[in-house]
C-alpha positions as CSV (number, residue, x, y, z in Angstrom):
1,M,-26.5,3.4,-13.8
2,P,-23.5,3.9,-11.4
3,R,-21.8,7.2,-11.3
4,L,-18.6,7.5,-13.3
5,A,-16.4,10.6,-13.1
6,T,-13.1,10.8,-14.8
7,L,-10.5,12.2,-12.4
8,V,-7.4,13.4,-14.3
9,F,-4.7,14.1,-11.7
10,P,-2.4,17.0,-12.6
11,L,1.2,17.4,-11.6
12,A,0.5,19.3,-8.5
13,L,2.5,20.1,-5.3
14,A,1.8,17.6,-2.5
15,L,1.0,18.6,1.0
16,G,3.2,18.5,4.1
17,F,5.7,15.7,3.6
18,A,9.2,16.0,4.9
19,A,11.5,14.2,2.5
20,P,15.2,13.2,2.9
21,A,17.8,15.3,1.0
22,L,18.2,14.5,-2.7
23,S,21.5,13.3,-4.1
24,E,22.6,14.0,-7.7
25,E,20.9,10.9,-9.0
26,P,18.2,11.8,-11.5
27,A,14.6,11.7,-10.4
28,L,12.4,8.7,-11.3
29,S,10.2,9.0,-14.3
30,T,6.6,9.3,-13.1
31,R,3.4,9.5,-15.0
32,S,0.3,11.6,-14.3
33,A,-2.6,9.4,-13.3
34,S,-5.6,9.3,-15.6
35,F,-7.8,7.1,-13.4
36,S,-11.6,7.1,-13.1
37,D,-13.7,6.2,-10.1
38,R,-17.0,4.4,-10.2
39,D,-18.2,6.1,-7.0
40,P,-16.1,9.2,-6.5
41,V,-15.9,11.2,-3.3
42,D,-15.5,15.0,-2.9
43,F,-12.6,15.3,-0.5
44,G,-12.5,19.1,-0.7
45,H,-9.3,21.1,-0.9
46,R,-7.2,18.2,0.4
47,A,-8.3,15.8,-2.3
48,P,-5.9,13.1,-3.3
49,H,-5.5,14.5,-6.8
50,R,-3.3,17.2,-5.2
51,H,-0.7,14.5,-4.8
52,P,1.1,13.8,-8.1
53,V,2.3,10.2,-7.6
54,H,-0.4,7.5,-7.6
55,G,-0.6,3.7,-7.6
56,I,-2.7,0.7,-6.9
57,D,-2.9,-2.4,-4.7
58,V,-4.1,-5.7,-6.2
59,S,-4.7,-9.4,-5.5
60,R,-6.1,-12.3,-7.4
61,F,-9.5,-10.6,-7.4
62,Q,-8.3,-8.2,-10.1
63,G,-7.8,-11.2,-12.4
64,K,-5.4,-10.9,-15.3
65,I,-3.8,-7.4,-15.4
66,D,-2.3,-5.7,-18.4
67,W,0.5,-4.0,-16.5
68,R,1.8,-2.1,-19.5
69,A,-1.6,-0.5,-20.0
70,A,-1.8,0.3,-16.3
71,R,1.6,1.9,-16.3
72,K,0.7,4.1,-19.2
73,A,-2.4,5.1,-17.3
74,G,-0.3,6.4,-14.5
75,V,0.3,3.5,-12.1
76,N,3.7,4.4,-10.7
77,F,3.7,1.8,-7.9
78,A,1.7,-1.3,-6.9
79,F,1.4,-3.2,-3.7
80,I,0.7,-6.8,-4.6
81,K,-0.9,-9.4,-2.2
82,A,1.5,-12.2,-1.6
83,T,0.5,-14.1,1.5
84,E,-2.1,-14.5,4.2
85,G,-1.7,-16.2,7.6
86,G,0.8,-19.0,7.7
87,D,-0.2,-21.1,4.7
88,L,-2.0,-19.1,2.0
89,L,-0.3,-17.8,-1.1
90,D,-2.3,-15.5,-3.4
91,S,-2.7,-17.4,-6.7
92,S,-1.8,-14.3,-8.8
93,F,1.2,-13.2,-6.8
94,K,4.0,-14.6,-8.9
95,T,2.5,-13.5,-12.2
96,N,1.7,-10.0,-10.9
97,W,5.2,-9.7,-9.2
98,H,7.1,-10.4,-12.4
99,E,4.8,-8.7,-14.9
100,A,4.6,-5.5,-12.9
101,D,8.4,-5.3,-12.8
102,R,8.6,-6.0,-16.6
103,A,6.2,-3.1,-17.2
104,G,8.4,-0.7,-15.1
105,V,6.0,-0.5,-12.2
106,L,7.7,-0.3,-8.8
107,R,6.2,-3.0,-6.6
108,G,6.1,-4.3,-3.1
109,A,4.4,-7.3,-1.6
110,Y,1.9,-7.3,1.2
111,H,0.9,-9.9,3.9
112,F,-2.7,-10.1,5.3
113,Y,-2.4,-10.8,9.0
114,Y,-4.4,-13.7,10.5
115,F,-5.1,-13.6,14.2
116,C,-5.3,-17.4,14.7
117,T,-1.6,-18.0,13.7
118,D,1.4,-16.7,15.5
119,A,3.4,-13.8,14.1
120,K,6.7,-15.7,13.7
121,T,5.0,-18.4,11.6
122,Q,3.4,-15.8,9.4
123,A,6.7,-13.9,9.0
124,N,8.5,-17.1,7.9
125,W,5.7,-17.9,5.4
126,Y,6.0,-14.5,3.8
127,I,9.8,-14.9,3.6
128,R,9.4,-18.3,2.0
129,N,7.2,-16.9,-0.8
130,V,8.4,-13.3,-1.4
131,P,11.8,-13.0,-3.1
132,R,14.4,-10.7,-1.7
133,G,15.5,-8.7,-4.6
134,K,17.2,-5.4,-5.5
135,G,14.8,-2.7,-6.4
136,A,11.6,-4.0,-4.7
137,L,9.7,-1.7,-2.4
138,P,9.5,-2.5,1.3
139,P,7.3,-5.3,2.5
140,V,3.8,-4.4,3.8
141,L,2.0,-5.7,6.8
142,D,-1.8,-5.5,6.3
143,M,-3.5,-5.1,9.7
144,E,-7.3,-5.3,9.9
145,W,-9.8,-7.6,11.6
146,N,-10.4,-11.0,9.9
147,H,-14.1,-10.2,9.6
148,L,-14.6,-12.4,6.6
149,S,-13.0,-15.5,8.1
150,P,-15.5,-18.3,8.9
151,T,-13.2,-19.8,11.5
152,C,-11.0,-17.1,13.1
153,K,-13.0,-14.7,15.2
154,K,-10.2,-13.8,17.6
155,R,-9.6,-10.2,18.5
156,P,-6.7,-9.8,20.9
157,P,-6.3,-6.7,23.0
158,G,-4.3,-3.8,21.6
159,S,-1.1,-4.5,23.6
160,E,-1.0,-8.1,22.2
161,V,-1.7,-6.9,18.7
162,R,1.1,-4.3,18.8
163,A,3.5,-6.9,20.2
164,S,2.7,-9.4,17.4
165,M,3.1,-6.7,14.8
166,K,6.6,-5.9,16.2
167,T,7.6,-9.5,16.0
168,F,6.5,-9.7,12.4
169,L,8.1,-6.3,11.4
170,D,11.4,-7.1,13.1
171,R,11.7,-10.5,11.4
172,L,11.1,-9.1,7.9
173,E,13.4,-6.1,8.5
174,R,16.2,-8.5,9.3
175,H,15.6,-10.5,6.2
176,Y,14.9,-7.8,3.6
177,G,17.0,-5.0,5.0
178,Q,14.0,-2.6,5.1
179,R,11.4,-2.0,7.8
180,P,8.0,-3.0,6.5
181,I,5.2,-0.4,6.0
182,I,2.0,-0.9,8.1
183,Y,-1.3,-0.8,6.2
184,T,-4.4,-0.3,8.3
185,T,-8.0,0.8,8.5
186,P,-9.7,3.5,10.7
187,A,-11.4,1.1,13.1
188,F,-8.4,-1.2,13.5
189,Y,-6.1,1.8,14.1
190,R,-8.3,3.3,16.7
191,E,-9.2,0.1,18.5
192,N,-5.6,-1.1,18.8
193,D,-4.1,2.4,19.5
194,L,-1.6,2.1,16.7
195,G,-0.7,5.7,17.1
196,R,1.6,4.5,19.9
197,M,3.8,2.9,17.3
198,K,5.7,6.1,16.8
199,R,8.6,5.0,14.6
200,E,6.7,3.0,12.1
201,E,5.7,4.1,8.5
202,F,2.0,4.0,7.7
203,W,-0.2,3.4,4.6
204,L,-3.7,4.4,5.7
205,R,-7.1,3.7,4.3
206,S,-9.8,6.4,4.2
207,V,-12.3,6.4,1.4
208,A,-14.8,9.0,2.7
209,K,-12.7,11.6,4.6
210,T,-9.3,13.1,4.4
211,L,-6.6,11.4,6.5
212,D,-6.2,14.4,8.9
213,Q,-9.9,14.0,9.8
214,V,-9.6,10.2,10.4
215,Y,-6.1,9.8,11.8
216,P,-5.3,13.1,13.6
217,K,-1.6,13.8,13.9
218,Q,-0.6,10.5,12.3
219,S,2.2,10.7,9.8
220,W,1.8,8.7,6.6
221,S,3.4,7.8,3.3
222,F,0.5,6.3,1.4
223,W,-3.2,7.0,1.3
224,Q,-5.7,4.4,0.0
225,Y,-8.5,6.8,-1.0
226,S,-10.7,4.6,-3.1
227,G,-11.9,1.0,-3.4
228,T,-13.8,1.7,-6.6
229,G,-11.1,2.9,-9.0
230,I,-11.2,2.3,-12.8
231,V,-7.7,1.8,-14.3
232,A,-6.8,0.8,-17.9
233,G,-5.5,-2.8,-18.0
234,I,-7.7,-3.9,-15.1
235,E,-11.2,-5.2,-15.3
236,G,-13.5,-4.1,-12.5
237,D,-12.8,-2.1,-9.4
238,V,-9.3,-1.6,-8.0
239,D,-8.0,0.3,-4.9
240,L,-6.4,3.6,-5.7
241,N,-3.5,5.1,-3.6
242,A,-1.5,8.3,-3.4
243,F,2.0,9.0,-2.2
244,A,2.3,11.8,0.4
245,G,4.9,13.9,-1.4
246,D,5.8,15.5,-4.6
247,H,8.0,14.1,-7.4
248,A,11.2,15.0,-5.7
249,S,10.0,13.5,-2.4
250,W,9.0,10.3,-4.3
251,A,12.4,9.9,-5.9
252,A,14.1,10.4,-2.6
253,W,11.8,8.0,-0.8
254,V,12.3,5.3,-3.4
255,R,16.1,5.7,-3.2
256,Q,16.0,5.3,0.5
257,R,13.4,2.5,0.8
258,R,14.0,0.2,-2.1
259,Q,15.7,-3.1,-1.3
260,K,19.4,-2.9,-2.0
């Protein structure tokens, strides 16, 4: 029988996130997360539950989602897969995009990069399919090797990877009015020297060690800490994520980074 540990995340102070100054606008209403994990990891004293704001990322593989139930369970934000390469649209994107919003979950859309299609084509495909709307979170560029692709085995050098990323990021920033967030994995980050992209915002994956161990000195806004999460309203595993700051930092970040 697989291990199942219920991890109830308290309203705790987060660690080391510099937030912009708050205005007099009231803070967002956030909920404490009551998620479980099918295969939990002991992260020690820097465990993700020390961060009070949690969310998920999803695609068609999560099937039909009860977004109201997920919100009640503490899903405060969601990154939803929209596009891949230059011609693939996630079949659940439109449903997830609208139903998450109706349930009061702040959501952004992500693009899975494909190394056998040029960056401009991929940026235009994302723009064609993801609406530009007030209140949405910034776009996300998902950068990892296409190891599951039966046709695209291309692995360009790091300088070419970073240049392609910049082309994509610049195009989306002009369209949506917000610089996209970069999502990446330990191997991809290391092999392509993404630490050289100093002025970008990162969402980092690490499901076995804390981020300071895996990405030394790299600033971050989101941490994907589990791929085996159990969340009400979702059947099967789902990725779990934590925001880097406390409630005040979250409210300030959202005011600054939501599409206007």
